[in-house]
N, C-alpha and C positions, 0 to 999 in steps of 0.2 A: 771526334765522336767515335768512341770505341764500339766496334761491332756494326757500324753503319753500313759499310760495303757488303758485309756478310748478310745483313738483313735485306738489302736491295737484291742480292743474288737469289736469296730464298724466295723473295716476292716474285722475281722474274721467272724462276722455275715454276712457281705455283701458277702464274698467269699462263705459261706455256702449256702446263698440264691441262688446265681448263680449256684453253684454246684448242688443244688436240681433241678433247672430247667433243667440243662444239663442232669441230671440222668433220669428225666421223658422223655425227648426227646429221650435219648438213649434206654430206655426200649421200647418206641413206635416204634422206628426204627427197633430194634431187633425183635419185635413181628410181625410187619406188613410190614416191608420192606420199600423201598424208594418210591414205587408206589403211595401211598396216598399223600405223600408230593409233588411229581412231578405233580400229577393230580390237587392238590390244587393250585399250582402256575400257571399252565396252565389255570385254570378256572378264574383267576383274570384278566379278559379282560377289554377293555376300558369302557364298559357300567357300570359294577359294580364299577369301580374306579371312574367314574364321579359321580355316585350316592353317593358313600362314601364321596367324597370331598365336595359335596353340603350339604349333611346331617351333616357332621362333622362341617362345618362352622356354621350351626344352633345350634348344640348341644354345640359347644364351646361358642357361644354367650350366651346360657342359663346358662352354668356353670360360665362364667365370670360375668354375671349379678348377679347370686346367690352369688358369692364371693364378689362383690361390695356391695350388700345389707348387707351381714353378716358383712363385714368390717365396714360399717357405723354404724351398731347397736353395734358393739364392740368398738366404739370410735376411730377407725383407718381408716378413709374414704379413699377409693381407687376409682379413676375415672374409669368409664366403659371402655373407650378406652385403658387405661393402663392395666386393668384387662384382656381385650380381647387379647391383644398382649402377655401378660405374660402367659396366659392360653394356647394359641397356642404353645408357646415356651416350656412350661412344658410338653405338650402332645408329642411334637417332641422328647424331651429328654427322656421321659419315654419309647417311642417306639423304641429308638435306642441305649440306654445304658443299661447295665446289671442291674437287680434289679427291674426295672419297676416303681420305686418311686423317682428317682433322680430329676426329674422335679418338683415334689411337694416339695421336700426338698429345691430345689433352690427357689421356690416361698416363702417358709417360711423364708429363710435366707434374701431375698431381701425385702419382704413386711410385715414380721411379722408372727410369728407362730400361734397366737391365731385365727385370722380369717381363715387361711388356714385349721387348724385342725377342726374348727367348720364347715367350708364349706364342707369338706370331710365327716364329721360325718353326716351332714344333708343328703348328697347324699346317704350314706349307709342306713340311717334310712328310706328312701323311697324305695330304691332298694330291701332291704331284705323282707319287707312285700309284695312288688310287685311280687317277685319270689315265695313266699309262696302262694299267691293267684293264680298265674298262674299254680301252680302244683296241686291245688285242683281238684278233679274229677267232671265231669259233671256240674250240675247246681250249685254245691258248688263254682265253680270257679267264677261265677258271683257274688255270695255273698261276696267272698273274695275281688273281685275287687271293689265292692261297699264300703267295709270297707276301702280299700286303698284310694278310692276317698274321703271318709269322712275325713280320716286322712290328706290328702293333702289339703282339704278345710280348715281344722282347722289350718294347718301349714302356710297358706297364700302363698304369692308369692314365697318365697324361696322353699317351698315344691313343688309347681306347677312347678317351673323351673327344679327341680330335676326329677320330673316325665316326663317332656318333654324330658329332656336329656336321660333318660333311654329308653324312647320310640324310640328316634332316633337311639340309639345303637342297639336296637332290630331290627329296620328296616334294618340297614346295615347288620346285621347277616342274616336276612331272604333273602336279596338280594344275599349275598355270598352263601347261601345254594341253591338258585335257579340256580345261575351260575355254581355251582359244581355238579348240577344234583341230589340233594337230593330229594327223593320222599315222604318224610313225609308230611302228611296232616297238614294244618295250625294249627288246635287245638293241635297237638302234637309238631309241629315245634317251636311255640312261647314259650312254657314252656322249651323246650330244649335250645332255644336261651338264655332264662333268666338264666338257670343253667350255661351255658358256660360263660356268661358274669360275673356271680358271681365268677366262678372259675378263670377268668382272673384277678380278684382283689387280688388273693393270691400272696403275695410278695415273692414267691419262683420261680423266673423265669429269663429268659434271654431276657431282653427287651420285656417282655410280653409273651414270648414263654415258654411253659412247661406245667403247670397245665391246662391252657386253652385247649390245645390239648388233654390232658389226660381226662379231664371232658367231652369233646366233644365225644371222642371215646366211653366212657362208656355210656353217655346219649343217643346217637343215637342207640346204641345196645339195651339199656333198653326200648326205646320207639318204637321199631319195625323195625329199620333200621339195619345198620351194623357199627361196629367200624371203618372199613376202610372209609366208607362214612363220618362218623363224623369227622375223622381225616382230610380228604381232605377238608371238609367244614371249619374246624377251620383254616387250612392253608390258604385257600382263604380269609377268614375273616381277618387273621393276615396280609396278604399282602396288601389288599385294605385299611385296617384301618391304616397301617403304612404310605402308600402313602398319605392318607387323612390328615396326620399331617404335610406334607411338607410345607404348607404355613407358618408354624412356623419358617422356615428359614428366613423369612423377619424380624423377631423380635429377632434374636439371638444377634445382636450387638446393638439393639436400646436402648438407655439410658432411664431410667425411667420406662421401661417395665419389 
């Protein structure tokens, strides 16, 4: 059976990634109890959900256009309407299936691996320097942001779209923090948000849950709040971010997307 052992290894790695996410959530539950999780769900009210849905519509457009531009440059053109629907569907799958990357894998299978890999790499190439710049102290932060702006300008439209997408995700996190009652000042909250979003990209999760909550608990405690507050904020963010992917349901069975 050709490919049998390889499929087994991939399945084993997938199980380990999900198990790691479950383990992180279990540790957090054991350490802080159920209260932060309950508080986080309760804080996910209509206003933050509406904001998340609207902002996610914009960030998805940015990501879809980035993907379309990269695909064209790689010689595998992809129309923007098709990319937009496929990206929404990808986010919905990532937010609802274990592992947090199944949607991107599906995009690669349907539309070609190279553009998807390049598109994701460009996004990370912008996000990592942005996180680093936001973590710099005092006036150095502005210097770091200026460097990021210069890098984005040099990278053109694709890099600018990545920056806009990251800014949108940061905005949704800040809204989640405000809804959950986090009292961190904005100069501290934005770097924390960047750290948490970076943690959410770790592929050791259960539909996005796990490392994100662990990083949030640590980051909020480190920046002058409490781990319980950070955990509640991460839960609120997780709930509203998941709801914001639901428009992807419209593209689940659409052919060509």
